[in-house]
mmCIF file of the C-alpha atoms, coordinates in Angstrom:
data_MODEL
# 
_entry.id   MODEL 
# 
loop_
_atom_site.group_PDB 
_atom_site.id 
_atom_site.type_symbol 
_atom_site.label_atom_id 
_atom_site.label_alt_id 
_atom_site.label_comp_id 
_atom_site.label_asym_id 
_atom_site.label_entity_id 
_atom_site.label_seq_id 
_atom_site.pdbx_PDB_ins_code 
_atom_site.Cartn_x 
_atom_site.Cartn_y 
_atom_site.Cartn_z 
_atom_site.occupancy 
_atom_site.B_iso_or_equiv 
_atom_site.pdbx_formal_charge 
_atom_site.auth_seq_id 
_atom_site.auth_comp_id 
_atom_site.auth_asym_id 
_atom_site.auth_atom_id 
_atom_site.pdbx_PDB_model_num 
ATOM 1  C CA . UNK A 1 1  ? -33.353 -24.848 -30.046 1.00 0.00 ? 1  UNK A CA 1 
ATOM 2  C CA . UNK A 1 2  ? -31.011 -21.989 -30.979 1.00 0.00 ? 2  UNK A CA 1 
ATOM 3  C CA . UNK A 1 3  ? -27.754 -21.680 -29.087 1.00 0.00 ? 3  UNK A CA 1 
ATOM 4  C CA . UNK A 1 4  ? -25.965 -18.411 -28.416 1.00 0.00 ? 4  UNK A CA 1 
ATOM 5  C CA . UNK A 1 5  ? -22.461 -17.631 -27.188 1.00 0.00 ? 5  UNK A CA 1 
ATOM 6  C CA . UNK A 1 6  ? -21.870 -15.286 -24.255 1.00 0.00 ? 6  UNK A CA 1 
ATOM 7  C CA . UNK A 1 7  ? -18.877 -14.414 -22.100 1.00 0.00 ? 7  UNK A CA 1 
ATOM 8  C CA . UNK A 1 8  ? -19.014 -14.280 -18.309 1.00 0.00 ? 8  UNK A CA 1 
ATOM 9  C CA . UNK A 1 9  ? -16.243 -12.287 -16.615 1.00 0.00 ? 9  UNK A CA 1 
ATOM 10 C CA . UNK A 1 10 ? -15.073 -11.518 -13.094 1.00 0.00 ? 10 UNK A CA 1 
ATOM 11 C CA . UNK A 1 11 ? -11.926 -9.488  -12.506 1.00 0.00 ? 11 UNK A CA 1 
ATOM 12 C CA . UNK A 1 12 ? -9.705  -9.228  -9.473  1.00 0.00 ? 12 UNK A CA 1 
ATOM 13 C CA . UNK A 1 13 ? -6.687  -6.903  -9.256  1.00 0.00 ? 13 UNK A CA 1 
ATOM 14 C CA . UNK A 1 14 ? -4.276  -9.717  -10.116 1.00 0.00 ? 14 UNK A CA 1 
ATOM 15 C CA . UNK A 1 15 ? -6.347  -12.196 -12.154 1.00 0.00 ? 15 UNK A CA 1 
ATOM 16 C CA . UNK A 1 16 ? -9.279  -12.115 -14.571 1.00 0.00 ? 16 UNK A CA 1 
ATOM 17 C CA . UNK A 1 17 ? -11.726 -14.966 -15.011 1.00 0.00 ? 17 UNK A CA 1 
ATOM 18 C CA . UNK A 1 18 ? -13.181 -15.096 -18.515 1.00 0.00 ? 18 UNK A CA 1 
ATOM 19 C CA . UNK A 1 19 ? -15.500 -17.919 -19.546 1.00 0.00 ? 19 UNK A CA 1 
ATOM 20 C CA . UNK A 1 20 ? -17.056 -18.249 -23.001 1.00 0.00 ? 20 UNK A CA 1 
ATOM 21 C CA . UNK A 1 21 ? -20.104 -20.453 -22.866 1.00 0.00 ? 21 UNK A CA 1 
ATOM 22 C CA . UNK A 1 22 ? -22.963 -21.563 -25.097 1.00 0.00 ? 22 UNK A CA 1 
ATOM 23 C CA . UNK A 1 23 ? -26.492 -21.166 -23.806 1.00 0.00 ? 23 UNK A CA 1 
ATOM 24 C CA . UNK A 1 24 ? -30.053 -21.647 -25.006 1.00 0.00 ? 24 UNK A CA 1 
ATOM 25 C CA . UNK A 1 25 ? -31.358 -18.497 -26.662 1.00 0.00 ? 25 UNK A CA 1 
ATOM 26 C CA . UNK A 1 26 ? -33.978 -17.796 -23.958 1.00 0.00 ? 26 UNK A CA 1 
ATOM 27 C CA . UNK A 1 27 ? -31.533 -18.000 -21.019 1.00 0.00 ? 27 UNK A CA 1 
ATOM 28 C CA . UNK A 1 28 ? -31.067 -15.340 -18.350 1.00 0.00 ? 28 UNK A CA 1 
ATOM 29 C CA . UNK A 1 29 ? -28.015 -13.653 -16.850 1.00 0.00 ? 29 UNK A CA 1 
ATOM 30 C CA . UNK A 1 30 ? -28.440 -15.869 -13.779 1.00 0.00 ? 30 UNK A CA 1 
ATOM 31 C CA . UNK A 1 31 ? -28.458 -19.015 -15.945 1.00 0.00 ? 31 UNK A CA 1 
ATOM 32 C CA . UNK A 1 32 ? -25.252 -17.947 -17.690 1.00 0.00 ? 32 UNK A CA 1 
ATOM 33 C CA . UNK A 1 33 ? -23.444 -17.187 -14.427 1.00 0.00 ? 33 UNK A CA 1 
ATOM 34 C CA . UNK A 1 34 ? -24.324 -20.605 -13.025 1.00 0.00 ? 34 UNK A CA 1 
ATOM 35 C CA . UNK A 1 35 ? -23.332 -22.316 -16.292 1.00 0.00 ? 35 UNK A CA 1 
ATOM 36 C CA . UNK A 1 36 ? -19.939 -20.595 -16.245 1.00 0.00 ? 36 UNK A CA 1 
ATOM 37 C CA . UNK A 1 37 ? -19.087 -22.230 -12.868 1.00 0.00 ? 37 UNK A CA 1 
ATOM 38 C CA . UNK A 1 38 ? -17.383 -19.014 -11.721 1.00 0.00 ? 38 UNK A CA 1 
ATOM 39 C CA . UNK A 1 39 ? -19.296 -19.180 -8.452  1.00 0.00 ? 39 UNK A CA 1 
ATOM 40 C CA . UNK A 1 40 ? -17.594 -22.495 -7.667  1.00 0.00 ? 40 UNK A CA 1 
ATOM 41 C CA . UNK A 1 41 ? -14.159 -21.347 -8.884  1.00 0.00 ? 41 UNK A CA 1 
ATOM 42 C CA . UNK A 1 42 ? -14.094 -17.940 -7.148  1.00 0.00 ? 42 UNK A CA 1 
ATOM 43 C CA . UNK A 1 43 ? -15.212 -18.354 -3.555  1.00 0.00 ? 43 UNK A CA 1 
ATOM 44 C CA . UNK A 1 44 ? -15.655 -14.649 -2.704  1.00 0.00 ? 44 UNK A CA 1 
ATOM 45 C CA . UNK A 1 45 ? -18.494 -14.011 -5.167  1.00 0.00 ? 45 UNK A CA 1 
ATOM 46 C CA . UNK A 1 46 ? -21.690 -13.435 -3.226  1.00 0.00 ? 46 UNK A CA 1 
ATOM 47 C CA . UNK A 1 47 ? -24.294 -14.176 -5.855  1.00 0.00 ? 47 UNK A CA 1 
ATOM 48 C CA . UNK A 1 48 ? -27.033 -11.911 -4.533  1.00 0.00 ? 48 UNK A CA 1 
ATOM 49 C CA . UNK A 1 49 ? -24.719 -9.166  -3.196  1.00 0.00 ? 49 UNK A CA 1 
ATOM 50 C CA . UNK A 1 50 ? -22.523 -8.501  -6.228  1.00 0.00 ? 50 UNK A CA 1 
ATOM 51 C CA . UNK A 1 51 ? -23.996 -6.359  -8.977  1.00 0.00 ? 51 UNK A CA 1 
ATOM 52 C CA . UNK A 1 52 ? -24.009 -7.789  -12.476 1.00 0.00 ? 52 UNK A CA 1 
ATOM 53 C CA . UNK A 1 53 ? -24.064 -6.070  -15.828 1.00 0.00 ? 53 UNK A CA 1 
ATOM 54 C CA . UNK A 1 54 ? -23.873 -6.473  -19.553 1.00 0.00 ? 54 UNK A CA 1 
ATOM 55 C CA . UNK A 1 55 ? -21.245 -4.297  -21.197 1.00 0.00 ? 55 UNK A CA 1 
ATOM 56 C CA . UNK A 1 56 ? -20.875 -2.045  -18.148 1.00 0.00 ? 56 UNK A CA 1 
ATOM 57 C CA . UNK A 1 57 ? -24.606 -1.474  -17.685 1.00 0.00 ? 57 UNK A CA 1 
ATOM 58 C CA . UNK A 1 58 ? -26.126 -2.929  -14.522 1.00 0.00 ? 58 UNK A CA 1 
ATOM 59 C CA . UNK A 1 59 ? -28.897 -5.440  -15.215 1.00 0.00 ? 59 UNK A CA 1 
ATOM 60 C CA . UNK A 1 60 ? -31.165 -7.713  -13.191 1.00 0.00 ? 60 UNK A CA 1 
ATOM 61 C CA . UNK A 1 61 ? -30.342 -11.417 -12.883 1.00 0.00 ? 61 UNK A CA 1 
ATOM 62 C CA . UNK A 1 62 ? -33.556 -12.285 -14.763 1.00 0.00 ? 62 UNK A CA 1 
ATOM 63 C CA . UNK A 1 63 ? -32.619 -10.294 -17.887 1.00 0.00 ? 63 UNK A CA 1 
ATOM 64 C CA . UNK A 1 64 ? -32.638 -12.386 -21.057 1.00 0.00 ? 64 UNK A CA 1 
ATOM 65 C CA . UNK A 1 65 ? -29.236 -12.639 -22.714 1.00 0.00 ? 65 UNK A CA 1 
ATOM 66 C CA . UNK A 1 66 ? -28.391 -12.198 -26.391 1.00 0.00 ? 66 UNK A CA 1 
ATOM 67 C CA . UNK A 1 67 ? -25.713 -13.656 -28.601 1.00 0.00 ? 67 UNK A CA 1 
ATOM 68 C CA . UNK A 1 68 ? -22.368 -11.971 -27.955 1.00 0.00 ? 68 UNK A CA 1 
ATOM 69 C CA . UNK A 1 69 ? -23.285 -10.472 -24.560 1.00 0.00 ? 69 UNK A CA 1 
ATOM 70 C CA . UNK A 1 70 ? -20.470 -9.903  -22.067 1.00 0.00 ? 70 UNK A CA 1 
ATOM 71 C CA . UNK A 1 71 ? -21.878 -10.596 -18.613 1.00 0.00 ? 71 UNK A CA 1 
ATOM 72 C CA . UNK A 1 72 ? -19.824 -8.923  -15.909 1.00 0.00 ? 72 UNK A CA 1 
ATOM 73 C CA . UNK A 1 73 ? -19.862 -9.730  -12.202 1.00 0.00 ? 73 UNK A CA 1 
ATOM 74 C CA . UNK A 1 74 ? -18.776 -6.618  -10.318 1.00 0.00 ? 74 UNK A CA 1 
ATOM 75 C CA . UNK A 1 75 ? -16.719 -6.518  -7.128  1.00 0.00 ? 75 UNK A CA 1 
ATOM 76 C CA . UNK A 1 76 ? -17.769 -4.357  -4.202  1.00 0.00 ? 76 UNK A CA 1 
ATOM 77 C CA . UNK A 1 77 ? -15.762 -1.159  -3.861  1.00 0.00 ? 77 UNK A CA 1 
ATOM 78 C CA . UNK A 1 78 ? -13.099 -1.167  -1.170  1.00 0.00 ? 78 UNK A CA 1 
ATOM 79 C CA . UNK A 1 79 ? -12.976 2.633   -1.049  1.00 0.00 ? 79 UNK A CA 1 
ATOM 80 C CA . UNK A 1 80 ? -15.155 5.315   -2.602  1.00 0.00 ? 80 UNK A CA 1 
ATOM 81 C CA . UNK A 1 81 ? -13.329 6.718   -5.685  1.00 0.00 ? 81 UNK A CA 1 
ATOM 82 C CA . UNK A 1 82 ? -14.013 10.307  -4.586  1.00 0.00 ? 82 UNK A CA 1 
ATOM 83 C CA . UNK A 1 83 ? -12.512 9.645   -1.166  1.00 0.00 ? 83 UNK A CA 1 
ATOM 84 C CA . UNK A 1 84 ? -9.466  8.030   -2.749  1.00 0.00 ? 84 UNK A CA 1 
ATOM 85 C CA . UNK A 1 85 ? -8.859  11.083  -4.955  1.00 0.00 ? 85 UNK A CA 1 
ATOM 86 C CA . UNK A 1 86 ? -9.283  13.365  -1.913  1.00 0.00 ? 86 UNK A CA 1 
ATOM 87 C CA . UNK A 1 87 ? -6.696  11.410  0.067   1.00 0.00 ? 87 UNK A CA 1 
ATOM 88 C CA . UNK A 1 88 ? -4.286  11.396  -2.861  1.00 0.00 ? 88 UNK A CA 1 
ATOM 89 C CA . UNK A 1 89 ? -4.708  15.146  -3.364  1.00 0.00 ? 89 UNK A CA 1 
ATOM 90 C CA . UNK A 1 90 ? -4.192  15.890  0.338   1.00 0.00 ? 90 UNK A CA 1 
ATOM 91 C CA . UNK A 1 91 ? -1.054  13.724  0.411   1.00 0.00 ? 91 UNK A CA 1 
ATOM 92 C CA . UNK A 1 92 ? 0.393   15.680  -2.539  1.00 0.00 ? 92 UNK A CA 1 
ATOM 93 C CA . UNK A 1 93 ? -0.270  19.024  -0.821  1.00 0.00 ? 93 UNK A CA 1 
ATOM 94 C CA . UNK A 1 94 ? 1.872   18.121  2.170   1.00 0.00 ? 94 UNK A CA 1 
# 
């Protein structure tokens, strides 16, 4: 069976979790996330609530992975970026 290497990442404002793992060539994004153990290490990841992607493109958990893929677990937004810019702009006007 062919093995491939992928990287699973999850970033917080103050720390980044980066795990390089080897998987079977027919594995899925879900398989890689479980194999990385990030769900056990980082308690605030909600597996079915957080979006996941490969190289900044959102994908489904059942997507097959390829050698060299960077699987990213995304955090939920605290504030809408547009609203943040609006507040910053309004604060500068005062």
